[in-house]
DSSP file (Angstrom, degrees, kcal/mol; ACC not computed):
  #  RESIDUE AA STRUCTURE BP1 BP2  ACC     N-H-->O    O-->H-N    N-H-->O    O-->H-N    TCO  KAPPA ALPHA  PHI   PSI    X-CA   Y-CA   Z-CA
    1    1 A M              0   0    0      0, 0.0     3,-0.2     0, 0.0    55,-0.0   0.000 360.0 360.0 360.0 129.9   -7.0  -10.0   15.4
    2    2 A T        +     0   0    0      1,-0.2     2,-0.5     2,-0.0    58,-0.0   0.694 360.0  48.0-108.7 -24.2   -5.7   -7.6   18.1
    3    3 A D     >  +     0   0    0      1,-0.2     4,-2.1     2,-0.1    -1,-0.2  -0.806  54.3 173.6-125.7  90.9   -7.7   -4.4   17.5
    4    4 A H  H  > S+     0   0    0     -2,-0.5     4,-2.5     1,-0.2     5,-0.2   0.869  81.2  54.0 -64.8 -37.8  -11.4   -5.1   17.1
    5    5 A A  H  > S+     0   0    0      2,-0.2     4,-2.4     1,-0.2    -1,-0.2   0.914 110.1  46.8 -64.2 -42.7  -12.4   -1.4   17.1
    6    6 A K  H  > S+     0   0    0      2,-0.2     4,-2.5     1,-0.2    -1,-0.2   0.903 113.0  49.5 -65.6 -41.1  -10.0   -0.7   14.2
    7    7 A A  H  X S+     0   0    0     -4,-2.1     4,-2.2     2,-0.2    -2,-0.2   0.898 111.5  49.5 -64.4 -40.4  -11.2   -3.8   12.3
    8    8 A R  H  X S+     0   0    0     -4,-2.5     4,-2.6     2,-0.2    -2,-0.2   0.934 111.7  48.0 -64.1 -46.8  -14.8   -2.7   12.8
    9    9 A T  H  X S+     0   0    0     -4,-2.4     4,-2.4     1,-0.2     5,-0.2   0.923 111.7  49.9 -60.6 -45.3  -14.1    0.9   11.6
   10   10 A A  H  X S+     0   0    0     -4,-2.5     4,-2.4     1,-0.2    -1,-0.2   0.906 112.0  48.5 -61.3 -42.0  -12.2   -0.4    8.5
   11   11 A L  H  X S+     0   0    0     -4,-2.2     4,-2.9     1,-0.2    -2,-0.2   0.934 112.1  47.9 -63.9 -46.3  -15.1   -2.7    7.7
   12   12 A L  H  X S+     0   0    0     -4,-2.6     4,-2.1     2,-0.2    -2,-0.2   0.876 112.6  48.9 -65.2 -37.5  -17.8    0.0    8.1
   13   13 A V  H  X S+     0   0    0     -4,-2.4     4,-1.4     2,-0.2    -1,-0.2   0.942 115.1  44.2 -65.2 -47.7  -15.7    2.5    6.0
   14   14 A E  H  X S+     0   0    0     -4,-2.4     4,-0.9    -5,-0.2    -2,-0.2   0.898 112.4  53.1 -64.3 -40.0  -15.2   -0.1    3.2
   15   15 A F  H >< S+     0   0    0     -4,-2.9     3,-0.7     1,-0.2    -1,-0.2   0.905 106.2  52.9 -61.3 -42.8  -18.9   -1.2    3.4
   16   16 A A  H 3< S+     0   0    0     -4,-2.1    -1,-0.2     1,-0.2    -2,-0.2   0.832 111.3  46.8 -62.7 -32.9  -20.1    2.4    3.0
   17   17 A K  H 3< S+     0   0    0     -4,-1.4    -1,-0.2    -3,-0.2    -2,-0.2   0.605  94.0  92.8 -83.9 -13.0  -17.9    2.8   -0.2
   18   18 A T  S << S-     0   0    0     -4,-0.9     3,-0.1    -3,-0.7   101,-0.0  -0.719  70.8-138.9 -91.2 121.7  -19.0   -0.5   -1.7
   19   19 A P        -     0   0    0      0, 0.0    24,-0.2     0, 0.0    23,-0.1  -0.518  30.4-102.7 -74.7 145.3  -22.0   -0.4   -4.1
   20   20 A P        -     0   0    0      0, 0.0    20,-0.2     0, 0.0    19,-0.1  -0.382  43.4-179.4 -66.9 144.2  -24.5   -3.2   -3.7
   21   21 A Q        -     0   0    0     18,-1.7     2,-2.0     2,-0.1    22,-0.3  -0.997  36.3-123.2-144.4 141.6  -24.4   -6.0   -6.4
   22   22 A P        +     0   0    0      0, 0.0     2,-0.2     0, 0.0    18,-0.1  -0.454  68.9 126.3 -82.4  68.0  -26.4   -9.2   -6.9
   23   23 A I  S    S-     0   0    0     -2,-2.0    -2,-0.1     1,-0.1    20,-0.0  -0.612  72.2 -58.2-114.8 176.3  -23.3  -11.4   -6.8
   24   24 A A        -     0   0    0     -2,-0.2    13,-0.3     1,-0.2    16,-0.3  -0.326  40.1-150.9 -58.0 131.4  -22.5  -14.5   -4.7
   25   25 A L  S    S+     0   0    0    113,-1.0    12,-2.2     1,-0.2     2,-0.4   0.912  81.2  23.5 -70.1 -43.4  -22.7  -13.7   -1.1
   26   26 A F  E     -A   36   0A   0    112,-0.6    -1,-0.2   114,-0.4    10,-0.2  -0.975  62.0-168.6-128.1 140.5  -20.1  -16.3   -0.2
   27   27 A E  E     -A   35   0A   0      8,-2.2     8,-3.3    -2,-0.4     2,-0.1  -0.990  27.5-125.2-124.9 121.2  -17.3  -17.9   -2.2
   28   28 A P  E     +A   34   0A   0      0, 0.0     6,-0.3     0, 0.0     3,-0.1  -0.422  32.0 170.1 -66.7 136.8  -15.5  -21.0   -0.7
   29   29 A I        -     0   0    0      4,-2.3     2,-0.3     1,-0.4     5,-0.2   0.464  68.7  -5.8-121.5 -10.6  -11.8  -20.6   -0.6
   30   30 A S  S    S-     0   0    0      3,-1.6    -1,-0.4     1,-0.0     0, 0.0  -0.943  83.3 -85.8-163.8-179.7  -11.0  -23.7    1.5
   31   31 A A  S    S+     0   0    0     -2,-0.3     3,-0.0     1,-0.2    96,-0.0   0.763 128.5  31.9 -66.7 -23.3  -12.8  -26.4    3.5
   32   32 A E  S    S+     0   0    0      1,-0.1    95,-2.5    95,-0.1    96,-0.4   0.678 116.0  51.8-108.2 -23.3  -13.0  -24.1    6.5
   33   33 A Y  E     - B   0 126A   0     93,-0.2    -4,-2.3    94,-0.1    -3,-1.6  -0.857  50.9-168.4-126.4 153.7  -13.3  -20.6    5.1
   34   34 A S  E     -AB  28 125A   0     91,-2.8    91,-2.8    -2,-0.3     2,-0.6  -0.944  26.7-121.3-130.4 155.4  -15.3  -18.5    2.6
   35   35 A R  E     -AB  27 124A   0     -8,-3.3    -8,-2.2    -2,-0.3     2,-0.6  -0.875  25.9-150.4 -93.9 125.8  -14.9  -15.1    1.2
   36   36 A C  E     -AB  26 123A   0     87,-3.4    87,-1.7    -2,-0.6     2,-0.5  -0.885  10.9-138.9-100.6 118.4  -17.9  -12.9    2.0
   37   37 A N  E  >  - B   0 122A   0    -12,-2.2     4,-2.2    -2,-0.6    85,-0.3  -0.647   4.4-154.8 -81.2 121.4  -18.5  -10.2   -0.6
   38   38 A L  H  > S+     0   0    0     83,-2.3     4,-2.5    -2,-0.5     5,-0.2   0.851  93.7  58.3 -63.3 -35.3  -19.4   -6.9    0.8
   39   39 A A  H  > S+     0   0    0     82,-0.6     4,-2.0     1,-0.2   -18,-1.7   0.895 109.7  43.6 -63.1 -39.7  -21.3   -5.9   -2.3
   40   40 A A  H  > S+     0   0    0    -16,-0.3     4,-2.5     2,-0.2    -2,-0.2   0.890 110.8  55.0 -71.4 -39.8  -23.6   -8.9   -2.0
   41   41 A W  H  <>S+     0   0    0     -4,-2.2     5,-2.2     1,-0.2    -2,-0.2   0.918 112.1  44.2 -57.3 -43.7  -24.0   -8.3    1.8
   42   42 A K  H ><5S+     0   0    0     -4,-2.5     3,-1.4     1,-0.2    -1,-0.2   0.892 109.4  56.4 -68.7 -40.2  -25.2   -4.8    1.0
   43   43 A Y  H 3<5S+     0   0    0     -4,-2.0    -2,-0.2   -22,-0.3    -1,-0.2   0.901 108.8  46.6 -57.5 -42.6  -27.4   -6.0   -1.8
   44   44 A W  T 3<5S-     0   0    0     -4,-2.5    -1,-0.3   -23,-0.2    -2,-0.2   0.409 111.3-126.5 -82.1   2.8  -29.2   -8.3    0.6
   45   45 A Q  T < 5 +     0   0    0     -3,-1.4    -3,-0.2     1,-0.2    -2,-0.1   0.862  48.6 165.5  54.2  42.3  -29.5   -5.4    3.1
   46   46 A L      < -     0   0    0     -5,-2.2    -1,-0.2     1,-0.1    -2,-0.0  -0.656  46.9 -96.9 -84.8 144.8  -27.9   -7.4    5.9
   47   47 A P    >>  -     0   0    0      0, 0.0     3,-1.1     0, 0.0     4,-1.1  -0.412  23.3-140.4 -63.5 128.8  -26.7   -5.4    8.9
   48   48 A P  H 3> S+     0   0    0      0, 0.0     4,-2.4     0, 0.0     5,-0.1   0.795 100.4  67.0 -60.4 -26.3  -22.9   -4.7    8.6
   49   49 A E  H 3> S+     0   0    0      1,-0.2     4,-2.4     2,-0.2     5,-0.2   0.858  95.4  56.0 -63.0 -34.0  -22.7   -5.4   12.4
   50   50 A W  H <> S+     0   0    0     -3,-1.1     4,-2.5     2,-0.2    -1,-0.2   0.947 109.6  45.1 -61.2 -47.3  -23.5   -9.0   11.7
   51   51 A L  H  X S+     0   0    0     -4,-1.1     4,-3.1     1,-0.2     5,-0.2   0.897 110.1  55.1 -64.6 -39.2  -20.6   -9.3    9.3
   52   52 A C  H  X S+     0   0    0     -4,-2.4     4,-2.7     1,-0.2    -1,-0.2   0.929 110.7  45.2 -58.9 -45.2  -18.3   -7.5   11.7
   53   53 A Q  H  X S+     0   0    0     -4,-2.4     4,-2.5     2,-0.2    -2,-0.2   0.910 114.1  48.3 -66.3 -42.4  -19.1  -10.0   14.4
   54   54 A I  H  X S+     0   0    0     -4,-2.5     4,-2.6     2,-0.2    72,-0.4   0.924 114.1  47.1 -63.1 -44.2  -18.7  -13.0   12.1
   55   55 A F  H  X S+     0   0    0     -4,-3.1     4,-2.9     2,-0.2     5,-0.2   0.935 112.9  48.0 -63.5 -47.1  -15.4  -11.6   10.8
   56   56 A Q  H  X S+     0   0    0     -4,-2.7     4,-1.7    -5,-0.2    -1,-0.2   0.907 113.1  48.3 -62.6 -41.3  -14.1  -10.8   14.3
   57   57 A H  H  X S+     0   0    0     -4,-2.5     4,-1.4    -5,-0.2    -1,-0.2   0.936 114.2  46.8 -61.7 -46.0  -15.1  -14.3   15.5
   58   58 A S  H  < S+     0   0    0     -4,-2.6    -2,-0.2     1,-0.2    -1,-0.2   0.901 115.0  45.3 -63.4 -42.3  -13.4  -15.9   12.5
   59   59 A A  H  < S+     0   0    0     -4,-2.9    -1,-0.2     1,-0.2    -2,-0.2   0.749 112.7  51.0 -75.7 -23.9  -10.2  -13.9   12.8
   60   60 A S  H  < S+     0   0    0     -4,-1.7     2,-0.4    -5,-0.2    -1,-0.2   0.730  88.1  92.4 -86.5 -22.7   -9.9  -14.4   16.5
   61   61 A E     <  -     0   0    0     -4,-1.4     2,-0.4    -5,-0.2    -4,-0.0  -0.583  66.5-151.0 -77.1 126.9  -10.3  -18.1   16.6
   62   62 A K        -     0   0    0     -2,-0.4     2,-0.4     4,-0.0    -2,-0.1  -0.797   2.2-143.9-102.2 141.0   -6.9  -19.9   16.4
   63   63 A S    >   -     0   0    0     -2,-0.4     3,-1.3     1,-0.1     4,-0.3  -0.818  16.8-130.4 -99.2 141.2   -6.4  -23.3   14.8
   64   64 A E  T 3  S+     0   0    0     -2,-0.4     3,-0.2     1,-0.3     4,-0.2   0.861 107.1  30.4 -59.2 -37.5   -3.9  -25.6   16.4
   65   65 A N  T 3> S+     0   0    0      1,-0.2     4,-2.7     2,-0.1    -1,-0.3   0.139  84.3 115.5-110.1  20.2   -2.1  -26.4   13.1
   66   66 A A  H <> S+     0   0    0     -3,-1.3     4,-2.6     1,-0.2     5,-0.2   0.906  78.6  45.8 -59.2 -45.6   -2.7  -23.1   11.3
   67   67 A E  H  > S+     0   0    0     -4,-0.3     4,-2.4     2,-0.2    -1,-0.2   0.921 114.0  48.2 -67.0 -42.6    0.9  -22.1   11.1
   68   68 A T  H  > S+     0   0    0      1,-0.2     4,-1.9     2,-0.2    -2,-0.2   0.930 114.0  47.0 -61.3 -45.7    2.1  -25.5   10.0
   69   69 A L  H  X S+     0   0    0     -4,-2.7     4,-2.3     2,-0.2    -2,-0.2   0.903 110.5  52.7 -63.7 -41.6   -0.6  -25.7    7.3
   70   70 A F  H  X S+     0   0    0     -4,-2.6     4,-2.1    -5,-0.2    -1,-0.2   0.920 108.9  49.2 -59.8 -45.2    0.2  -22.1    6.1
   71   71 A L  H  X S+     0   0    0     -4,-2.4     4,-1.6     1,-0.2    -1,-0.2   0.858 109.2  52.9 -64.7 -34.8    3.8  -23.0    5.7
   72   72 A E  H  X S+     0   0    0     -4,-1.9     4,-1.9     2,-0.2    -1,-0.2   0.909 107.8  51.4 -64.4 -41.6    2.8  -26.1    3.7
   73   73 A Y  H  X S+     0   0    0     -4,-2.3     4,-2.0     1,-0.2    -2,-0.2   0.893 106.3  54.3 -62.0 -39.5    0.7  -23.9    1.5
   74   74 A L  H  X S+     0   0    0     -4,-2.1     4,-1.9     1,-0.2    -1,-0.2   0.885 106.4  52.2 -62.3 -37.3    3.7  -21.7    0.9
   75   75 A Q  H  X S+     0   0    0     -4,-1.6     4,-2.2     2,-0.2    -1,-0.2   0.882 106.4  53.7 -65.1 -38.0    5.7  -24.7   -0.2
   76   76 A L  H  X S+     0   0    0     -4,-1.9     4,-2.4     1,-0.2    -2,-0.2   0.891 106.8  51.6 -63.3 -38.9    2.9  -25.6   -2.7
   77   77 A V  H  X S+     0   0    0     -4,-2.0     4,-2.8     2,-0.2    -1,-0.2   0.905 107.2  54.0 -63.4 -40.0    3.2  -22.1   -4.1
   78   78 A S  H  X S+     0   0    0     -4,-1.9     4,-2.7     2,-0.2    -2,-0.2   0.925 108.9  48.0 -58.7 -45.5    6.9  -22.6   -4.5
   79   79 A V  H  X S+     0   0    0     -4,-2.2     4,-1.8     2,-0.2    -2,-0.2   0.926 112.6  48.5 -61.7 -45.5    6.4  -25.8   -6.4
   80   80 A C  H  <>S+     0   0    0     -4,-2.4     5,-2.5     1,-0.2     6,-0.5   0.901 112.4  48.3 -63.2 -40.9    3.8  -24.1   -8.7
   81   81 A A  H ><5S+     0   0    0     -4,-2.8     3,-1.3     1,-0.2     9,-0.5   0.916 110.1  51.9 -65.3 -42.9    6.2  -21.2   -9.3
   82   82 A D  H 3<5S+     0   0    0     -4,-2.7    -1,-0.2     1,-0.3    -2,-0.2   0.834 109.1  51.1 -61.7 -32.4    9.1  -23.5  -10.1
   83   83 A K  T 3<5S-     0   0    0     -4,-1.8    -1,-0.3    -5,-0.2    -2,-0.2   0.442 117.5-112.3 -87.2   0.4    6.9  -25.4  -12.6
   84   84 A G  T < 5S+     0   0    0     -3,-1.3    -3,-0.2    -4,-0.3    -2,-0.1   0.679  80.0 126.7  81.4  17.2    5.9  -22.2  -14.4
   85   85 A F      < +     0   0    0     -5,-2.5    -4,-0.2    -6,-0.2    -5,-0.1   0.601  64.1  58.8 -81.2 -11.1    2.2  -22.3  -13.3
   86   86 A L  S    S-     0   0    0     -6,-0.5     4,-0.1     2,-0.3    -9,-0.0  -0.773  91.6-109.9-120.4 161.7    2.3  -18.8  -11.9
   87   87 A P  S    S+     0   0    0      0, 0.0     2,-0.3     0, 0.0    -6,-0.0   0.214 100.4  55.8 -78.6  20.0    3.2  -15.3  -13.3
   88   88 A F  S    S-     0   0    0     -7,-0.0    -2,-0.3     3,-0.0    -4,-0.2  -0.979  87.2-107.2-145.3 156.5    6.4  -15.2  -11.3
   89   89 A S     >  -     0   0    0     -2,-0.3     4,-2.4     1,-0.1    -7,-0.2  -0.303  29.1-111.4 -81.1 165.3    9.4  -17.5  -11.0
   90   90 A G  H  > S+     0   0    0     -9,-0.5     4,-2.7     1,-0.2     5,-0.2   0.883 119.8  52.7 -61.0 -38.8   10.3  -19.7   -8.1
   91   91 A G  H  > S+     0   0    0      2,-0.2     4,-2.2     1,-0.2    -1,-0.2   0.913 108.9  48.3 -64.2 -43.3   13.3  -17.4   -7.4
   92   92 A E  H  > S+     0   0    0      2,-0.2     4,-2.4     1,-0.2    -2,-0.2   0.918 113.2  48.9 -62.1 -42.7   11.1  -14.4   -7.3
   93   93 A W  H  X S+     0   0    0     -4,-2.4     4,-3.2     1,-0.2     5,-0.3   0.938 110.6  48.8 -62.4 -48.0    8.7  -16.1   -5.0
   94   94 A R  H  X S+     0   0    0     -4,-2.7     4,-2.0     1,-0.2    -1,-0.2   0.871 111.3  50.8 -63.3 -36.0   11.4  -17.4   -2.6
   95   95 A S  H  X S+     0   0    0     -4,-2.2     4,-1.6    -5,-0.2    -1,-0.2   0.933 113.8  44.7 -64.7 -45.8   12.8  -13.9   -2.4
   96   96 A Y  H  X S+     0   0    0     -4,-2.4     4,-2.3     1,-0.2    -2,-0.2   0.944 114.6  47.4 -62.6 -48.4    9.4  -12.4   -1.6
   97   97 A I  H  X S+     0   0    0     -4,-3.2     4,-3.0     1,-0.2     5,-0.2   0.826 106.8  57.1 -69.3 -30.8    8.5  -15.1    0.9
   98   98 A A  H  X S+     0   0    0     -4,-2.0     4,-1.7    -5,-0.3    -1,-0.2   0.925 109.9  45.6 -63.1 -43.4   11.8  -14.8    2.7
   99   99 A G  H  X S+     0   0    0     -4,-1.6     4,-0.8     2,-0.2    -2,-0.2   0.902 113.8  49.4 -64.4 -41.4   11.2  -11.1    3.3
  100  100 A Y  H >< S+     0   0    0     -4,-2.3     3,-1.2     1,-0.2    -2,-0.2   0.959 112.3  46.2 -61.9 -51.6    7.7  -11.8    4.4
  101  101 A L  H >< S+     0   0    0     -4,-3.0     3,-1.7     1,-0.3    -1,-0.2   0.793 101.5  66.7 -65.2 -28.1    8.7  -14.5    6.9
  102  102 A A  H 3< S+     0   0    0     -4,-1.7    -1,-0.3     1,-0.3    -2,-0.2   0.805 102.5  48.6 -61.5 -27.9   11.5  -12.4    8.3
  103  103 A G  T << S-     0   0    0     -3,-1.2    -1,-0.3    -4,-0.8    -2,-0.2   0.366 123.1-104.4 -91.6   4.5    8.8  -10.1    9.6
  104  104 A G    <   -     0   0    0     -3,-1.7     2,-0.4    -4,-0.1    -1,-0.2   0.116  48.5 -58.0  86.9 153.7    6.8  -12.9   11.1
  105  105 A I  S    S+     0   0    0     -4,-0.1    -4,-0.1    -3,-0.1   -38,-0.0  -0.548  76.2 144.8 -70.9 126.1    3.6  -14.5    9.9
  106  106 A R        -     0   0    0     -2,-0.4    -2,-0.1    -6,-0.0    -3,-0.0  -0.948  53.3 -70.5-154.5 165.8    1.0  -11.7    9.6
  107  107 A P        -     0   0    0      0, 0.0     2,-0.3     0, 0.0     0, 0.0  -0.319  45.5-149.6 -62.5 147.7   -2.0  -10.7    7.5
  108  108 A V        -     0   0    0      0, 0.0     2,-0.3     0, 0.0     0, 0.0  -0.813   6.9-151.4-114.1 160.5   -1.2   -9.5    4.0
  109  109 A H        -     0   0    0     -2,-0.3     3,-0.1     1,-0.0     2,-0.0  -0.883  26.8 -90.5-129.7 160.1   -3.1   -6.9    2.0
  110  110 A H        -     0   0    0     -2,-0.3    -1,-0.0     1,-0.1     2,-0.0  -0.337  50.1-101.7 -65.5 150.4   -3.7   -6.3   -1.7
  111  111 A S     >  -     0   0    0      1,-0.1     4,-2.6     4,-0.0     5,-0.2  -0.310  29.4-112.9 -66.8 158.1   -1.3   -3.9   -3.4
  112  112 A E  H  > S+     0   0    0      1,-0.2     4,-2.5     2,-0.2     5,-0.2   0.904 118.2  53.4 -59.4 -42.4   -2.4   -0.4   -4.1
  113  113 A A  H  > S+     0   0    0      1,-0.2     4,-2.1     2,-0.2    -1,-0.2   0.918 110.8  46.2 -60.3 -43.9   -2.4   -1.0   -7.9
  114  114 A Y  H  >>S+     0   0    0      2,-0.2     4,-3.3     1,-0.2     5,-0.7   0.922 111.3  51.7 -65.3 -44.1   -4.6   -4.1   -7.4
  115  115 A R  H  X5S+     0   0    0     -4,-2.6     4,-1.5     1,-0.2    -2,-0.2   0.908 112.3  46.1 -59.8 -42.0   -7.0   -2.3   -5.1
  116  116 A L  H  <5S+     0   0    0     -4,-2.5    -1,-0.2    -5,-0.2    -2,-0.2   0.891 120.2  39.2 -67.7 -39.1   -7.4    0.6   -7.5
  117  117 A R  H  <5S+     0   0    0     -4,-2.1    -2,-0.2    -5,-0.2    -3,-0.2   0.928 130.9  23.1 -77.2 -47.0   -7.9   -1.7  -10.5
  118  118 A E  H  <5S-     0   0    0     -4,-3.3    -3,-0.2    -5,-0.2    -2,-0.2   0.701  81.8-148.9 -98.2 -22.7  -10.1   -4.5   -9.0
  119  119 A K     << -     0   0    0     -4,-1.5    -4,-0.1    -5,-0.7     2,-0.1   0.934  20.5-161.0  51.4  54.4  -11.7   -2.8   -6.0
  120  120 A P        +     0   0    0      0, 0.0     2,-0.3     0, 0.0    -1,-0.2  -0.427  14.8 179.2 -66.8 138.0  -11.9   -6.0   -3.9
  121  121 A A        +     0   0    0     -2,-0.1   -83,-2.3     2,-0.0   -82,-0.6  -0.788  30.6 106.0-143.2  94.9  -14.4   -5.7   -1.1
  122  122 A Y  E     -B   37   0A   0     -2,-0.3     2,-0.3   -85,-0.3   -85,-0.2  -0.963  48.7-137.2-157.9 169.5  -14.7   -8.8    1.1
  123  123 A R  E     -B   36   0A   0    -87,-1.7   -87,-3.4    -2,-0.3     2,-0.5  -0.985  24.1-123.3-133.7 147.3  -13.9  -10.4    4.4
  124  124 A I  E     +B   35   0A   0     -2,-0.3     2,-0.3   -89,-0.2   -89,-0.2  -0.801  39.9 175.0 -90.4 126.0  -12.6  -14.0    5.1
  125  125 A V  E     -B   34   0A   0    -91,-2.8   -91,-2.8    -2,-0.5     2,-0.2  -0.935  35.0-102.8-133.9 154.3  -15.0  -15.8    7.4
  126  126 A K  E  >  -B   33   0A   0    -72,-0.4     4,-1.4    -2,-0.3     3,-0.5  -0.539  25.8-133.7 -73.5 138.8  -15.3  -19.3    8.9
  127  127 A K  H  > S+     0   0    0    -95,-2.5     4,-1.2     1,-0.2    -1,-0.1   0.839 104.8  60.9 -62.4 -32.9  -18.0  -21.3    7.2
  128  128 A T  H  4 S+     0   0    0    -96,-0.4    -1,-0.2     1,-0.2     3,-0.2   0.875 104.7  48.1 -63.8 -36.0  -19.3  -22.4   10.7
  129  129 A A  H >4 S+     0   0    0     -3,-0.5     3,-1.5     1,-0.2    -1,-0.2   0.845 104.8  60.0 -71.1 -33.7  -20.0  -18.8   11.6
  130  130 A V  H >< S+     0   0    0     -4,-1.4     3,-2.1     1,-0.3    -1,-0.2   0.810  90.0  70.6 -64.3 -30.3  -21.8  -18.2    8.3
  131  131 A K  T 3< S+     0   0    0     -4,-1.2    -1,-0.3     1,-0.3    -2,-0.2   0.608  84.3  71.0 -66.0  -9.8  -24.3  -20.9    9.2
  132  132 A L  T <  S+     0   0    0     -3,-1.5    -1,-0.3    -4,-0.1    -2,-0.2   0.613  81.6  95.0 -79.2 -12.5  -25.8  -18.6   11.8
  133  133 A L  S <  S-     0   0    0     -3,-2.1     3,-0.1    -4,-0.2    -3,-0.0  -0.367  88.7 -94.6 -77.0 156.7  -27.2  -16.4    9.1
  134  134 A P        -     0   0    0      0, 0.0     2,-0.4     0, 0.0    -1,-0.1  -0.335  52.2 -91.1 -63.8 155.0  -30.8  -16.6    7.9
  135  135 A D        -     0   0    0     -3,-0.1    -4,-0.0    -4,-0.0     3,-0.0  -0.572  53.1-179.6 -73.1 122.5  -31.2  -18.8    4.8
  136  136 A L    >   -     0   0    0     -2,-0.4     3,-1.7     3,-0.1    -3,-0.0  -0.884  39.7-117.3-120.9 152.3  -31.0  -16.6    1.7
  137  137 A P  T 3  S+     0   0    0      0, 0.0    -1,-0.1     0, 0.0    -2,-0.0   0.857 119.3  43.6 -56.5 -34.6  -31.2  -17.5   -2.0
  138  138 A A  T 3  S+     0   0    0      1,-0.1     2,-2.0   -98,-0.1  -113,-1.0   0.364  83.0 110.6 -91.8   6.1  -27.6  -16.4   -2.6
  139  139 A H    <   +     0   0    0     -3,-1.7     2,-0.3  -114,-0.1    -1,-0.1  -0.535  48.5 134.7 -84.0  76.5  -26.4  -18.1    0.6
  140  140 A R              0   0    0     -2,-2.0  -114,-0.4  -114,-0.2    -2,-0.0  -0.908 360.0 360.0-127.3 151.8  -24.5  -20.8   -1.1
  141  141 A F              0   0    0     -2,-0.3    -1,-0.1  -114,-0.1    -2,-0.0   0.349 360.0 360.0-116.9 360.0  -21.0  -22.3   -0.6
């Protein structure tokens, strides 16, 4: 993360637009990371500044093998696409990923159509940072 002020502003704007919901606060997405749902954060009336700090800490911390692991994951997606497990072909995937990698490894965002339809509101955070929060009934991994 290079612009903490911009990330903070984006989080606060999205947080203000997100209605509270009694859903899972955290959803594990890997051994190291969880998705933090803004609607649940708001439901539990947790300060958005806490989430901003956790997100910034998580996004700023670099892992030694992150790029290698990411590229391995992309290869796994290629295998799944080739085997027909995904809603796109291996060729479509390789074409997309070649364009993505040509611009350098960087964060990706949901498409406008997906954002309008699904209204995703979350941040990806390290599980180690999450453990700093008070114990809540919905605080599960």
